[in-house]
Residue, then its C-alpha position, 0 to 999 in steps of 0.5 A: x267838685x263839679x260845677x253841678x255839685x257846687x250848684x246842687x250843695x249852694x241850692x240846698x244850702x240856700x233853700x235850708x237856710x231860708x225855709x228855716x228863716x222863714x218857718x222859724x218866724x212863724x214858729x217863734x211869733x206863734x209861740x210868744x202869742x201862746x199859740x201851741x205848735x205841734x210840729x216845726x219841720x224843714x223839708x217835706x214827706x217822710x221825716x229823716x230825722x225827728x225829735x221832741x225835747x223833753x218838756x216841749x210840746x213841739x216836734x222838730x223834724x227834717x224832711x226826706x224832700x228839702x224844697x220847703x217846710x211848714x209849722x204845724x200849728x194846733x187847730x180845730x180845723x185840722x183835728x180834734x182839740x181837747x178842750x183844756x187846750x182850746x185857748x192854745x188853738x190858733x183858730x181860736x185866737x184874736x184876728x191881730x194874733x193870727x195876722x202877726x203869726x202869718x205875717x212873721x214868716x215874711x218879716x223874718x226873711x227881711x230881717x235875715x236879709x239885713x242881717x246878712x248884709x250887716x255881715x257882708x258890711x263887716x267882713x268887707x265886700x270886695x269891689x272896685x275904686x269908683x273911678x270912670x275907665x270907659x264911657x260907651x259913645x252917644x249913651x247917657x254917661x256921655x251926654x251928662x258929661x262924664x270923662x275917662x279918669x273921673x272919680x266919683x266922689x258922692x251920689x246925692x250927697x252920699x259919700x262914695x268909697x267903691x264902685x258898687x256902693x250906691x247901686x241900688x239907690x241909683x237903680x231905685x232912682x231910676x226906676x221912679x224916674x228921679x234925676x240924681x246929682x253926682x260930684x266927681x273929680x277929674x284927673x287934674x283934681x278939678x271938682x264938678x257936678x253931673x246930673x243925671x236925668x233918668x227920665x231919659x231912660x225908657x222905663x221898660x228896658x230897665x233891668x237889675x243890672x248896675x245902672x251905670x252899666x245901662x247908662x254906658x258907664x264903666x270901671x276900667x277893665x280888669x287885666x286878662x288873668x286867669x281866676x278859675x279854669x273850666x275842666x276839660x276846656x282848651x285852657x285847662x287841657x293846654x296847662x294854664x293855671x290860675x294867676x296866670x296873665x295873658x298879655x298877647x295872643x298870636x303876637x298881638x298885645x292884649x291890654x285887658x280882659x274884654x280885649x282878650x274875649x273879644x279876640x277869643x270869641x272872634x276866632x272859634x276853631x283857630x289855634x291861638x298862641x297865647x303870651x303868658x306871664x306866670x310870676x316873673x317867668x313869660x312863656x308862650x302856649x298854644x291851644x284851639x278855641x272851642x266853639x259855641x253857638x249863641x243865636x245861630x252864631x258861633x263863638x270861640x272860648x277857651x274856658x277861663x273865668x274872670x278875675x273878681x275885682x280886688x282893688x277896693x273893699x266896702x267896709x262899715x263900722x258896726x253901727x254904721x253898718x246897721x243903717x247901711x244894711x237897712x237902706x240896701x234892703x229897702x232899696x232891694x225890696x223897693x226895686x224887687x217890688x217895682x219889678x214884680x209889678x212891672x212885669x205883671x203889667x207887661x211894663x217889663x219883660x217876663x223874661x227877667x223872671x228866674x226859676x230854680x234852675x238858675x237860682x241853683x246856678x247862682x248858689x253854685x257860683x256864690x258858693x265857690x266865690x266865697x262867704x261875701x257872695x253867698x251872703x249877698x245872694x242869701x239876701x236877695x233870694x230872702x227879700x224875693x221869698x219875703x215879697x213872694x209870700x206876701x202876694x195876695x194869692x190864696x196858699x201864700x201868706x199873703x192870701x191868708x193875710x187878705x182873707x183876714x182883711x176881708x174878716x176885719x171889714x166884714x166881721x166874719x171869716x170867709x165861708x169854706x167854699x170861698x177859701x177852697x176856690x181860693x185855694x184852686x185859683x191860688x195853686x193854678x196861678x203858683x203852677x203858672x208862675x212856676x211854669x214860666x220861671x222854669x221856661x226861662x231857666x231852660x231858655x237861659x240854659x240854651x242861651x235863647x234869652 
């Protein structure tokens, strides 16, 4: 299957799962609280499939356009309601019931994210050992006193098993400007404490990338091993295979992946002689690096993917994983919320906003990478979807909850005129938001951001 095929498959699968979870939240709570549900649909437009079980008032359907879904409830505002079913209509329920039904969609997205990460912690997430490999000169990490070979033992008293275990915790503290204390062990087995003062970081420059890389701290680099090959790229055409390790280029030894990338990138269009170790055999292969232009400058590419980190695995017991998954998702939710807020106040670049093209590409990459990466991707998107729906924008769940808050304060529902105008404003805001997301996606495709 091509890269586009994986992206399309991953995107449709992710959307179907997350929409089903969100709408099932509305559906399940509505049924539990005595609201009659007429239709539960995944997708919009003409139904491809529809069925209604015996003695079930709800019709279930799959729509032609797989980019959303909806739950249609009995409601006097949307059609005539028989007198004997008035008590089952959504609009006749109490404010608490209506609020619970509306809030249930985003709530189920958050619960699903916890379940997804719990499964990741049960399966075991591939990672690298928490050992410092590289420290950027004049970086915050160098100033704090890190040394190559240091093993990170704990972060604010939290035991560290792998490099990425507490990245969300550290990023959350960084975004709040709180200092953290790490306990590290040197190669000579001496244990010491290092304090990281995140107030020294420009808050506008903090992104969703691992906080360790943002302060100049990196694990040991992976070896120059071929993970996957780009079809019809120089490496594939030259006969390189998955598992090959590049040990030299033009006779110059290659120590690790990033050294290999640096050498290849600096030689666009040039013929390269690769020394390759394949199992117990060493062989030589010539190829010509392709040319790729980024920001007006040419770089060389041979078309291979970096190997996945596999020298450690993060895993918890069933009960311990529950707390770990809750904490992980709480940090992820807080970081996403703060990032959205900072984009709205221009404290963070709106270039960090992604749309369906980027999401589809990431979905395709994670589908190819395996179940663990796909589950982590689903958790991130599920949290984002939950937060997006809670924004106080009319036509979203958060907009309905805003109306209910007005009703709770004033004792009466907003007028139809106010709600209609709110819908118009809400649609305009969503179109503006999606336009910006699409713009960022297109700029990324051309390597401009």
